[in-house]
N, CA, C and O atoms as a printed pandas DataFrame, in Angstrom:
     atom_number atom_name residue_name chain_id  residue_number  x_coord  y_coord  z_coord
0              1         N          UNK        A               1    0.508   -1.178   -0.050
1              2        CA          UNK        A               1   -0.067   -0.015   -0.199
2              3         C          UNK        A               1    0.785    1.216   -0.063
3              4         O          UNK        A               1    1.705    1.213    0.755
4              5         N          UNK        A               2    0.531    2.301   -0.834
5              6        CA          UNK        A               2    1.371    3.320   -1.049
6              7         C          UNK        A               2    0.972    4.350    0.401
7              8         O          UNK        A               2    1.521    5.343    0.879
8              9         N          UNK        A               3    0.426    3.994    0.574
9             10        CA          UNK        A               3   -0.229    5.072    2.207
10            11         C          UNK        A               3    0.504    4.907    2.790
11            12         O          UNK        A               3    1.132    3.857    2.651
12            13         N          UNK        A               4    0.932    6.001    3.964
13            14        CA          UNK        A               4    1.764    6.080    4.999
14            15         C          UNK        A               4    0.799    6.290    5.913
15            16         O          UNK        A               4   -0.260    6.833    5.599
16            17         N          UNK        A               5    1.074    5.867    7.184
17            18        CA          UNK        A               5   -0.024    5.161    8.975
18            19         C          UNK        A               5    0.693    6.067    9.729
19            20         O          UNK        A               5    1.920    6.044    9.815
20            21         N          UNK        A               6   -0.316    7.185   10.498
21            22        CA          UNK        A               6    0.312    8.108   11.598
22            23         C          UNK        A               6   -0.137    7.250   12.668
23            24         O          UNK        A               6   -0.883    6.275   12.580
24            25         N          UNK        A               7    0.366    7.698   13.597
25            26        CA          UNK        A               7    0.042    7.001   14.893
26            27         C          UNK        A               7   -1.156    7.270   15.447
27            28         O          UNK        A               7   -1.698    6.188   15.669
28            29         N          UNK        A               8   -1.718    8.004   15.722
29            30        CA          UNK        A               8   -3.070    7.754   15.702
30            31         C          UNK        A               8   -3.660    6.369   14.786
31            32         O          UNK        A               8   -3.804    5.195   15.128
32            33         N          UNK        A               9   -3.803    6.752   14.080
33            34        CA          UNK        A               9   -4.256    5.359   12.638
34            35         C          UNK        A               9   -3.549    4.320   13.472
35            36         O          UNK        A               9   -4.279    3.748   14.281
36            37         N          UNK        A              10   -2.575    4.038   13.453
37            38        CA          UNK        A              10   -2.028    2.904   14.457
38            39         C          UNK        A              10   -2.022    2.030   15.747
39            40         O          UNK        A              10   -1.799    0.843   15.980
40            41         N          UNK        A              11   -2.417    3.302   16.606
41            42        CA          UNK        A              11   -3.027    3.147   17.923
42            43         C          UNK        A              11   -4.294    2.639   17.575
43            44         O          UNK        A              11   -4.267    1.409   17.614
44            45         N          UNK        A              12   -5.642    3.192   17.176
45            46        CA          UNK        A              12   -6.634    2.384   16.162
46            47         C          UNK        A              12   -6.879    0.865   16.122
47            48         O          UNK        A              12   -7.616    0.020   16.632
48            49         N          UNK        A              13   -5.623    0.997   15.032
49            50        CA          UNK        A              13   -5.622   -0.794   14.278
50            51         C          UNK        A              13   -4.966   -1.556   15.675
51            52         O          UNK        A              13   -4.867   -2.781   15.737
52            53         N          UNK        A              14   -4.633   -0.853   16.526
53            54        CA          UNK        A              14   -3.579   -2.004   17.259
54            55         C          UNK        A              14   -4.877   -2.382   18.368
55            56         O          UNK        A              14   -4.981   -3.605   18.459
56            57         N          UNK        A              15   -5.722   -1.763   19.088
57            58        CA          UNK        A              15   -7.032   -1.848   19.277
58            59         C          UNK        A              15   -7.712   -2.321   19.211
59            60         O          UNK        A              15   -8.261   -3.084   20.005
60            61         N          UNK        A              16   -8.048   -1.867   17.653
61            62        CA          UNK        A              16   -9.007   -2.872   16.949
62            63         C          UNK        A              16   -8.630   -4.423   16.916
63            64         O          UNK        A              16   -9.467   -5.278   17.205
64            65         N          UNK        A              17   -7.480   -4.699   16.592
65            66        CA          UNK        A              17   -7.097   -5.829   16.182
66            67         C          UNK        A              17   -7.066   -6.686   18.071
67            68         O          UNK        A              17   -7.450   -7.854   18.011
68            69         N          UNK        A              18   -6.812   -6.378   19.035
69            70        CA          UNK        A              18   -7.302   -6.518   20.448
70            71         C          UNK        A              18   -8.509   -6.401   21.154
71            72         O          UNK        A              18   -8.779   -6.669   22.325
72            73         N          UNK        A              19   -9.325   -5.862   20.050
73            74        CA          UNK        A              19  -10.685   -5.964   21.092
74            75         C          UNK        A              19  -11.250   -7.277   20.754
75            76         O          UNK        A              19  -12.474   -7.217   20.872
76            77         N          UNK        A              20  -10.853   -8.440   20.380
77            78        CA          UNK        A              20  -12.227   -9.352   20.228
78            79         C          UNK        A              20  -11.512  -10.328   21.435
79            80         O          UNK        A              20  -12.165  -11.250   21.923
80            81         N          UNK        A              21   -9.949  -10.009   21.923
81            82        CA          UNK        A              21   -9.809  -11.394   22.618
82            83         C          UNK        A              21   -7.880  -10.794   22.898
83            84         O          UNK        A              21   -7.555   -9.863   22.161
84            85         N          UNK        A              22   -7.030  -11.195   23.650
85            86        CA          UNK        A              22   -5.859  -10.775   24.450
86            87         C          UNK        A              22   -5.054  -11.262   23.320
87            88         O          UNK        A              22   -5.620  -12.109   22.629
88            89         N          UNK        A              23   -3.697  -10.876   22.923
89            90        CA          UNK        A              23   -3.124  -11.601   22.130
90            91         C          UNK        A              23   -1.423  -11.250   22.332
91            92         O          UNK        A              23   -1.142  -10.219   22.942
92            93         N          UNK        A              24   -0.689  -11.828   21.987
93            94        CA          UNK        A              24    1.128  -11.772   22.875
94            95         C          UNK        A              24    1.516  -11.140   21.455
95            96         O          UNK        A              24    0.909  -11.215   20.387
96            97         N          UNK        A              25    2.383  -10.674   21.687
97            98        CA          UNK        A              25    3.237   -9.377   20.957
98            99         C          UNK        A              25    3.082   -9.302   19.998
99           100         O          UNK        A              25    2.431   -8.643   19.187
100          101         N          UNK        A              26    4.530  -10.946   20.122
101          102        CA          UNK        A              26    4.719  -11.218   17.742
102          103         C          UNK        A              26    3.856  -11.337   16.876
103          104         O          UNK        A              26    4.135  -11.019   15.720
104          105         N          UNK        A              27    2.209  -11.966   17.302
105          106        CA          UNK        A              27    0.604  -12.570   16.476
106          107         C          UNK        A              27    0.259  -11.023   16.502
107          108         O          UNK        A              27   -0.163  -10.635   15.413
108          109         N          UNK        A              28    0.348   -9.874   17.651
109          110        CA          UNK        A              28    0.161   -8.865   17.497
110          111         C          UNK        A              28    0.370   -8.187   16.091
111          112         O          UNK        A              28   -0.327   -7.812   15.148
112          113         N          UNK        A              29    1.985   -8.236   16.525
113          114        CA          UNK        A              29    2.621   -7.868   15.282
114          115         C          UNK        A              29    2.468   -8.456   13.546
115          116         O          UNK        A              29    2.411   -7.799   12.507
116          117         N          UNK        A              30    2.438   -9.792   13.751
117          118        CA          UNK        A              30    2.007  -10.237   12.392
118          119         C          UNK        A              30    0.687   -9.719   11.467
119          120         O          UNK        A              30    0.390   -9.420   10.311
120          121         N          UNK        A              31   -0.072   -9.871   13.274
121          122        CA          UNK        A              31   -1.700   -9.254   12.167
122          123         C          UNK        A              31   -1.660   -7.689   11.771
123          124         O          UNK        A              31   -2.627   -7.033   11.384
124          125         N          UNK        A              32   -0.452   -7.271   11.935
125          126        CA          UNK        A              32   -0.814   -5.641   11.765
126          127         C          UNK        A              32   -0.346   -5.549   10.664
127          128         O          UNK        A              32   -0.702   -4.811    9.746
128          129         N          UNK        A              33    1.089   -6.854   10.728
129          130        CA          UNK        A              33    1.948   -6.025    9.648
130          131         C          UNK        A              33    1.328   -6.923    8.213
131          132         O          UNK        A              33    1.796   -6.646    7.109
132          133         N          UNK        A              34    0.392   -7.860    8.337
133          134        CA          UNK        A              34   -0.034   -8.473    7.270
134          135         C          UNK        A              34   -0.950   -7.308    6.504
135          136         O          UNK        A              34   -1.364   -7.639    5.393
136          137         N          UNK        A              35   -1.221   -6.311    6.864
137          138        CA          UNK        A              35   -2.027   -4.900    6.709
138          139         C          UNK        A              35   -1.238   -3.470    6.160
139          140         O          UNK        A              35   -1.415   -2.639    5.269
140          141         N          UNK        A              36   -0.306   -3.709    7.209
141          142        CA          UNK        A              36    0.080   -2.282    7.431
142          143         C          UNK        A              36    1.347   -3.024    7.018
143          144         O          UNK        A              36    1.667   -4.211    7.067
144          145         N          UNK        A              37    2.121   -1.620    6.481
145          146        CA          UNK        A              37    3.467   -1.697    6.199
146          147         C          UNK        A              37    4.253   -0.956    7.433
147          148         O          UNK        A              37    4.720    0.162    7.216
148          149         N          UNK        A              38    4.423   -1.621    8.859
149          150        CA          UNK        A              38    4.951   -0.956    9.642
150          151         C          UNK        A              38    5.942   -2.370   10.128
151          152         O          UNK        A              38    5.767   -3.587   10.076
152          153         N          UNK        A              39    7.012   -1.504   10.597
153          154        CA          UNK        A              39    8.187   -2.173   11.597
154          155         C          UNK        A              39    7.916   -2.942   12.999
155          156         O          UNK        A              39    6.928   -2.483   13.572
156          157         N          UNK        A              40    8.400   -3.741   13.519
157          158        CA          UNK        A              40    8.419   -4.096   15.290
158          159         C          UNK        A              40    9.046   -2.897   15.776
159          160         O          UNK        A              40    9.035   -2.823   17.004
160          161         N          UNK        A              41    9.555   -1.997   15.216
161          162        CA          UNK        A              41   10.259   -0.599   16.062
162          163         C          UNK        A              41    9.595   -0.008   15.871
163          164         O          UNK        A              41   10.002    1.130   16.102
164          165         N          UNK        A              42    8.508   -0.017   15.483
165          166        CA          UNK        A              42    7.542    1.128   14.955
166          167         C          UNK        A              42    6.218    0.712   15.736
167          168         O          UNK        A              42    5.597    1.700   16.130
168          169         N          UNK        A              43    5.685   -0.411   16.029
169          170        CA          UNK        A              43    4.472   -1.056   17.032
170          171         C          UNK        A              43    4.754   -1.399   17.935
171          172         O          UNK        A              43    3.823   -1.941   18.529
172          173         N          UNK        A              44    6.008   -1.379   18.651
173          174        CA          UNK        A              44    6.462   -1.794   20.212
174          175         C          UNK        A              44    5.978   -0.670   21.077
175          176         O          UNK        A              44    5.262   -0.765   22.074
176          177         N          UNK        A              45    6.656    0.779   20.351
177          178        CA          UNK        A              45    6.436    2.230   20.822
178          179         C          UNK        A              45    5.114    2.680   21.295
179          180         O          UNK        A              45    4.814    3.295   22.319
180          181         N          UNK        A              46    4.167    2.102   20.025
181          182        CA          UNK        A              46    2.889    2.245   20.132
182          183         C          UNK        A              46    1.975    1.605   21.680
183          184         O          UNK        A              46    1.464    2.276   22.576
184          185         N          UNK        A              47    2.030    0.297   21.547
185          186        CA          UNK        A              47    2.058   -0.584   22.626
186          187         C          UNK        A              47    2.291   -0.238   23.566
187          188         O          UNK        A              47    1.278   -0.149   24.259
188          189         N          UNK        A              48    3.827    0.260   24.418
189          190        CA          UNK        A              48    4.451    1.119   25.032
190          191         C          UNK        A              48    3.852    2.284   25.996
191          192         O          UNK        A              48    3.817    2.449   27.216
192          193         N          UNK        A              49    3.219    3.297   24.414
193          194        CA          UNK        A              49    2.091    3.821   25.050
194          195         C          UNK        A              49    0.452    4.064   25.450
195          196         O          UNK        A              49   -0.123    4.977   26.043
196          197         N          UNK        A              50   -0.030    2.747   24.809
197          198        CA          UNK        A              50   -1.050    2.486   25.190
198          199         C          UNK        A              50   -1.393    1.654   26.667
199          200         O          UNK        A              50   -2.519    1.544   27.152
200          201         N          UNK        A              51   -0.313    1.184   27.158
201          202        CA          UNK        A              51    0.254    0.527   28.224
202          203         C          UNK        A              51    0.294    1.973   29.163
203          204         O          UNK        A              51   -0.405    1.868   30.171
204          205         N          UNK        A              52    0.847    3.041   29.044
205          206        CA          UNK        A              52    0.911    3.964   29.757
206          207         C          UNK        A              52   -0.117    5.310   30.065
207          208         O          UNK        A              52   -0.183    6.199   30.913
208          209         N          UNK        A              53   -1.041    4.803   28.573
209          210        CA          UNK        A              53   -2.066    5.827   28.918
210          211         C          UNK        A              53   -3.452    4.441   29.963
211          212         O          UNK        A              53   -4.338    4.778   30.748
212          213         N          UNK        A              54   -3.101    3.045   29.531
213          214        CA          UNK        A              54   -4.153    2.966   29.999
214          215         C          UNK        A              54   -4.661    2.154   29.756
215          216         O          UNK        A              54   -4.884    1.252   30.565
216          217         N          UNK        A              55   -5.112    2.144   28.343
217          218        CA          UNK        A              55   -5.958    1.767   27.512
218          219         C          UNK        A              55   -5.832   -0.036   27.210
219          220         O          UNK        A              55   -6.699   -0.787   26.763
220          221         N          UNK        A              56   -4.210   -0.394   27.708
221          222        CA          UNK        A              56   -3.775   -1.425   27.371
222          223         C          UNK        A              56   -3.425   -2.227   28.642
223          224         O          UNK        A              56   -3.013   -1.437   29.491
224          225         N          UNK        A              57   -3.431   -3.068   28.941
225          226        CA          UNK        A              57   -2.872   -4.073   30.356
226          227         C          UNK        A              57   -2.159   -5.233   29.966
227          228         O          UNK        A              57   -2.790   -6.201   29.540
228          229         N          UNK        A              58   -0.926   -5.259   30.058
229          230        CA          UNK        A              58   -0.455   -6.094   29.660
230          231         C          UNK        A              58    0.008   -7.094   30.629
231          232         O          UNK        A              58    0.316   -6.633   31.728
232          233         N          UNK        A              59    0.180   -8.939   30.391
233          234        CA          UNK        A              59    0.700   -9.414   31.168
234          235         C          UNK        A              59    1.544  -10.639   30.773
235          236         O          UNK        A              59    1.749  -10.563   29.562
236          237         N          UNK        A              60    2.127  -11.756   31.307
237          238        CA          UNK        A              60    2.740  -12.490   30.874
238          239         C          UNK        A              60    2.041  -14.080   32.052
239          240         O          UNK        A              60    1.853  -14.264   33.254
240          241         N          UNK        A              61    1.879  -14.873   30.776
241          242        CA          UNK        A              61    1.727  -16.420   31.108
242          243         C          UNK        A              61    2.680  -17.140   29.837
243          244         O          UNK        A              61    3.236  -16.787   28.797
244          245         N          UNK        A              62    2.471  -18.401   30.664
245          246        CA          UNK        A              62    4.391  -19.516   29.927
246          247         C          UNK        A              62    3.365  -20.329   29.076
247          248         O          UNK        A              62    2.249  -20.838   29.186
248          249         N          UNK        A              63    4.369  -20.167   28.164
249          250        CA          UNK        A              63    3.956  -21.039   27.301
250          251         C          UNK        A              63    5.764  -21.607   26.293
251          252         O          UNK        A              63    6.533  -20.941   25.601
252          253         N          UNK        A              64    5.774  -22.681   26.599
253          254        CA          UNK        A              64    6.120  -24.039   25.862
254          255         C          UNK        A              64    7.806  -23.726   26.208
255          256         O          UNK        A              64    8.859  -23.516   25.607
256          257         N          UNK        A              65    7.109  -23.893   28.047
257          258        CA          UNK        A              65    8.579  -23.420   29.068
258          259         C          UNK        A              65    8.687  -22.021   28.693
259          260         O          UNK        A              65    9.741  -21.806   29.291
260          261         N          UNK        A              66    8.433  -21.034   28.218
261          262        CA          UNK        A              66    8.891  -19.572   28.443
262          263         C          UNK        A              66    7.900  -18.915   28.554
263          264         O          UNK        A              66    6.883  -19.536   28.245
264          265         N          UNK        A              67    7.644  -17.173   29.097
265          266        CA          UNK        A              67    6.146  -16.628   29.205
266          267         C          UNK        A              67    6.303  -15.552   27.385
267          268         O          UNK        A              67    7.115  -14.981   26.656
268          269         N          UNK        A              68    5.105  -15.845   27.506
269          270        CA          UNK        A              68    5.140  -14.712   26.788
270          271         C          UNK        A              68    4.286  -13.520   27.278
271          272         O          UNK        A              68    3.632  -13.635   28.314
272          273         N          UNK        A              69    4.275  -12.404   26.573
273          274        CA          UNK        A              69    3.863  -10.810   26.892
274          275         C          UNK        A              69    2.735  -10.987   25.995
275          276         O          UNK        A              69    2.789  -11.144   24.776
276          277         N          UNK        A              70    1.416  -10.931   26.950
277          278        CA          UNK        A              70   -0.209  -10.942   25.943
278          279         C          UNK        A              70   -0.424   -9.154   26.843
279          280         O          UNK        A              70   -0.326   -8.649   27.961
280          281         N          UNK        A              71   -0.778   -8.768   25.353
281          282        CA          UNK        A              71   -1.786   -7.769   25.412
282          283         C          UNK        A              71   -3.018   -7.538   24.926
283          284         O          UNK        A              71   -3.336   -7.435   23.741
284          285         N          UNK        A              72   -4.055   -7.421   26.372
285          286        CA          UNK        A              72   -5.571   -7.115   26.271
286          287         C          UNK        A              72   -5.923   -5.535   26.538
287          288         O          UNK        A              72   -5.431   -4.706   27.304
288          289         N          UNK        A              73   -6.746   -5.489   25.795
289          290        CA          UNK        A              73   -7.465   -4.044   26.103
290          291         C          UNK        A              73   -8.174   -4.031   27.306
291          292         O          UNK        A              73   -8.864   -4.986   27.666
292          293         N          UNK        A              74   -8.010   -2.755   28.102
293          294        CA          UNK        A              74   -8.701   -2.457   29.368
294          295         C          UNK        A              74  -10.360   -1.844   28.543
295          296         O          UNK        A              74  -10.648   -1.679   27.358
296          297         N          UNK        A              75  -11.137   -1.649   29.793
297          298        CA          UNK        A              75  -12.193   -0.990   29.734
298          299         C          UNK        A              75  -11.962    0.771   28.922
299          300         O          UNK        A              75  -12.821    1.000   28.070
300          301         N          UNK        A              76  -11.210    1.600   29.081
301          302        CA          UNK        A              76  -11.071    2.688   28.377
302          303         C          UNK        A              76  -10.469    2.572   27.260
303          304         O          UNK        A              76  -10.643    3.444   26.409
304          305         N          UNK        A              77   -9.995    1.953   27.116
305          306        CA          UNK        A              77   -9.027    1.048   25.759
306          307         C          UNK        A              77  -10.370    1.014   24.841
307          308         O          UNK        A              77  -10.373    1.594   23.756
308          309         N          UNK        A              78  -11.356    0.407   25.255
309          310        CA          UNK        A              78  -12.310    0.590   24.536
310          311         C          UNK        A              78  -13.143    1.270   23.982
311          312         O          UNK        A              78  -13.655    1.289   22.863
312          313         N          UNK        A              79  -13.295    2.251   25.559
313          314        CA          UNK        A              79  -14.143    3.828   25.215
314          315         C          UNK        A              79  -13.464    4.718   23.535
315          316         O          UNK        A              79  -14.045    5.155   22.542
316          317         N          UNK        A              80  -11.946    4.645   23.963
317          318        CA          UNK        A              80  -11.128    5.022   23.044
318          319         C          UNK        A              80  -11.552    4.321   21.700
319          320         O          UNK        A              80  -11.950    4.952   20.721
320          321         N          UNK        A              81  -11.479    3.531   21.731
321          322        CA          UNK        A              81  -11.354    2.067   20.022
322          323         C          UNK        A              81  -12.856    2.781   19.718
323          324         O          UNK        A              81  -12.648    3.312   18.627
324          325         N          UNK        A              82  -14.271    3.090   20.087
325          326        CA          UNK        A              82  -15.401    3.440   20.165
326          327         C          UNK        A              82  -14.707    5.136   18.855
327          328         O          UNK        A              82  -14.664    5.267   17.632
328          329         N          UNK        A              83  -14.372    5.915   19.865
329          330        CA          UNK        A              83  -14.436    6.855   19.901
330          331         C          UNK        A              83  -13.337    7.064   18.164
331          332         O          UNK        A              83  -13.311    7.969   17.330
332          333         N          UNK        A              84  -12.822    6.155   18.239
333          334        CA          UNK        A              84  -11.604    5.872   16.751
334          335         C          UNK        A              84  -12.608    5.856   15.551
335          336         O          UNK        A              84  -12.836    6.531   14.548
336          337         N          UNK        A              85  -13.042    4.848   16.110
337          338        CA          UNK        A              85  -14.216    3.926   14.857
338          339         C          UNK        A              85  -15.272    5.106   14.310
339          340         O          UNK        A              85  -15.846    5.108   13.221
340          341         N          UNK        A              86  -15.366    6.114   15.378
341          342        CA          UNK        A              86  -16.785    7.152   15.132
342          343         C          UNK        A              86  -15.456    8.336   14.125
343          344         O          UNK        A              86  -15.681    9.093   13.181
344          345         N          UNK        A              87  -14.934    8.216   14.411
345          346        CA          UNK        A              87  -13.715    9.412   13.678
346          347         C          UNK        A              87  -13.370    8.780   12.559
347          348         O          UNK        A              87  -13.345    9.502   11.562
348          349         N          UNK        A              88  -13.016    7.339   12.366
349          350        CA          UNK        A              88  -12.292    6.898   10.612
350          351         C          UNK        A              88  -13.525    7.061   10.321
351          352         O          UNK        A              88  -13.452    7.905    9.428
352          353         N          UNK        A              89  -15.127    6.720   10.533
353          354        CA          UNK        A              89  -16.253    6.555    9.596
354          355         C          UNK        A              89  -16.167    8.107    9.281
355          356         O          UNK        A              89  -15.865    8.098    8.088
356          357         N          UNK        A              90  -16.242    9.164    9.590
357          358        CA          UNK        A              90  -15.823   10.635    9.039
358          359         C          UNK        A              90  -15.115   10.961    8.561
359          360         O          UNK        A              90  -15.253   11.866    7.738
360          361         N          UNK        A              91  -13.671   10.237    8.900
361          362        CA          UNK        A              91  -12.451   10.684    8.414
362          363         C          UNK        A              91  -12.704    9.456    6.755
363          364         O          UNK        A              91  -12.082    9.594    5.702
364          365         N          UNK        A              92  -13.310    8.839    6.918
365          366        CA          UNK        A              92  -12.877    7.859    5.344
366          367         C          UNK        A              92  -13.972    8.341    4.752
367          368         O          UNK        A              92  -13.856    8.116    3.548
368          369         N          UNK        A              93  -15.273    9.051    5.049
369          370        CA          UNK        A              93  -15.707    9.744    4.004
370          371         C          UNK        A              93  -15.547   10.529    3.468
371          372         O          UNK        A              93  -15.907   10.550    2.291
372          373         N          UNK        A              94  -14.882   11.655    4.091
373          374        CA          UNK        A              94  -14.726   12.736    3.520
374          375         C          UNK        A              94  -12.699   12.572    2.617
375          376         O          UNK        A              94  -11.804   13.273    2.146
376          377         N          UNK        A              95  -12.894   11.784    2.778
377          378        CA          UNK        A              95  -11.353   11.294    2.161
378          379         C          UNK        A              95  -12.225   10.698    1.421
379          380         O          UNK        A              95  -12.115   11.410    0.423
380          381         N          UNK        A              96  -13.113    9.829    1.113
381          382        CA          UNK        A              96  -13.182    9.178   -0.211
382          383         C          UNK        A              96  -14.177   10.470   -0.722
383          384         O          UNK        A              96  -15.175   10.195   -1.388
384          385         N          UNK        A              97  -13.901   11.723   -0.424
385          386        CA          UNK        A              97  -15.339   12.580   -1.657
386          387         C          UNK        A              97  -14.571   13.422   -2.260
387          388         O          UNK        A              97  -14.797   14.168   -3.213
388          389         N          UNK        A              98  -13.692   13.259   -1.670
389          390        CA          UNK        A              98  -12.190   14.639   -1.809
390          391         C          UNK        A              98  -11.199   13.264   -3.180
391          392         O          UNK        A              98  -10.876   13.659   -4.301
392          393         N          UNK        A              99  -11.015   12.306   -2.873
393          394        CA          UNK        A              99  -10.701   11.708   -3.988
394          395         C          UNK        A              99  -11.186   11.514   -4.954
395          396         O          UNK        A              99  -10.608   11.856   -5.985
396          397         N          UNK        A             100  -12.372   10.920   -4.995
397          398        CA          UNK        A             100  -13.703   10.882   -6.155
398          399         C          UNK        A             100  -13.983   12.263   -6.770
399          400         O          UNK        A             100  -14.934   12.612   -7.470
400          401         N          UNK        A             101  -13.115   12.837   -6.414
401          402        CA          UNK        A             101  -13.799   14.722   -7.039
402          403         C          UNK        A             101  -14.736   15.041   -6.231
403          404         O          UNK        A             101  -14.930   16.254   -6.315
404          405         N          UNK        A             102  -15.358   14.591   -5.550
405          406        CA          UNK        A             102  -17.298   14.819   -5.100
406          407         C          UNK        A             102  -18.195   14.638   -5.616
407          408         O          UNK        A             102  -19.084   15.452   -5.867
408          409         N          UNK        A             103  -18.108   12.809   -6.052
409          410        CA          UNK        A             103  -18.317   12.256   -6.613
410          411         C          UNK        A             103  -19.623   11.207   -6.033
411          412         O          UNK        A             103  -20.650   10.783   -6.563
412          413         N          UNK        A             104  -18.901   11.016   -4.463
413          414        CA          UNK        A             104  -20.032   10.366   -3.777
414          415         C          UNK        A             104  -20.899   10.201   -3.600
415          416         O          UNK        A             104  -21.260    9.067   -3.287
416          417         N          UNK        A             105  -21.906   11.412   -3.707
417          418        CA          UNK        A             105  -22.958   11.838   -3.737
418          419         C          UNK        A             105  -23.625   12.123   -2.538
419          420         O          UNK        A             105  -24.783   11.940   -2.162
420          421         N          UNK        A             106  -22.440   12.705   -1.931
421          422        CA          UNK        A             106  -21.948   13.089   -0.482
422          423         C          UNK        A             106  -22.409   14.616   -0.660
423          424         O          UNK        A             106  -22.176   14.968   -1.816
424          425         N          UNK        A             107  -23.099   15.834    0.257
425          426        CA          UNK        A             107  -23.029   17.030    0.175
426          427         C          UNK        A             107  -23.163   17.206    0.981
427          428         O          UNK        A             107  -24.148   16.750    1.561
428          429         N          UNK        A             108  -22.239   18.017    1.608
429          430        CA          UNK        A             108  -21.869   18.777    3.407
430          431         C          UNK        A             108  -22.145   20.067    3.249
431          432         O          UNK        A             108  -22.019   20.845    4.194
């Protein structure tokens, strides 16, 4: 994809990816990278920021004799995700209108 992604949009994507169930860092990275061209070095600071903002919770769980760090969305994170989803719908509508030269039938 040719479009760069902002930090806010990446936060929304991470929260959305974690909204169904907690997952560990590597799996989350693979899921996001399957859709967006982001590196681990870009993703992990986003995870730390979301943890600091208390929109994510992290915990360790054993797996094959080692610990995995799992990330889970908090209630505060769900509220933020809902706001991001609403903002995304409006943003998407406006960008679509611009890209199509105002041909989407939307009148503002």
